N, C-alpha and C positions, 0 to 999 in steps of 0.2 A: 029408334033404339030398340023397342020391343020387337020389331019386325026382324032386325038383324039377329037378335038372340033366338027368336023362334026358327029362323033359317039355319043358323049354327046348330041349334039342338036337333033339328031334323036331320041334318047332315051326319051328326054324331050317331044318332040312333040308326040311320040307314046304313052307314058304314059298319057299324057293329053287327047288324043283321046280315049283311053281305058277307062279311068275314066269317061269321058263325056258319053260314050256309056252305061256304067254301071249304071249311074245315070238315064238314060232314061229307061233302061230295068227294073230298080227297082221300077218303078211306075210313073215316069215322073213328080214327085212333085217338086214344086219350093222350098219348105222348107226342107232343108237337115237335120233338127234337129229331124225330126220325121221318123224313119226308116220304110221301108216297111214290111208288114207281110210276113213271110216266113214259109216253111215247112208245117207240119201238120196243124198248125193254119191258114195258108193261104187257105187251102182246106176247113176247117170248116167255116171260115169267108166268103169265096166265097159262099158256099152252103147256109148259112143263109141269106146273102144279096140278092142273086138271088131268093130264096124262098119268101122273103119279097117283092121284086119288081115284081115278076112274070115273070122273065126272063131278058135278056139283056146281056151285056158284061162288065166284070170288067175291068175298065180302070185305076184304081189306088188304092192303099192301104196305110194305115199308122198305126203304133202302137203308143200308147201314145198321141193320139190326144187330143186337149184341151177339147173336148166335150165327149169323151168316151175312152175306152181302145183300141178299134179297130175302124177304119173307112175304109169303102169300097165304092169306087165310082163306080157307075154302070151307063153305058150309055145304055138307052132303045133303042128299034128299031126305035122309033120316033125321036131319036137324043137328047132327054131330058136326063140330067144328074141328078142322085139322089145320095146323100151321105147317106149312111146307117151307123148309129152309133151302135156299138155292145159292150156289157159288156164282161168281161173275160169268161163268159160261152157261148158266141156267141149268146146271146139273144139280140134282137133289142131294143134299148132304145129310139131311135128317128131316123128320116130320113128327109131330106129336098131336094128340087130340085133347079134348077136354078131359080133365082128371075124373069128372063124374061119369063120363062115358067109357072109360077104359076097362071097367069091370065087365062090360057087356060083351067084349070080344074075347 
């Protein structure tokens, strides 16, 4: 009986760790209601966002964002973060950076 409990407890802990890791790998977003962009759409959204920002690293993505169909978070080499909003055709509809960084430009 104790062995069954130990196995069940290990499965629960392992599943929780795996799901937590998957959430981080999926984009690291706090809001689990907006799924990350995947597949071919991820490649297209990444290319559009990086072209718009002139480079950087994609650090998060969302589909169905409240502001647009796709959102791509780009961290520039300076450390500044820019959220690039894209429509279904991967055209930029808007972008914004961190409020703390806006006074520098």
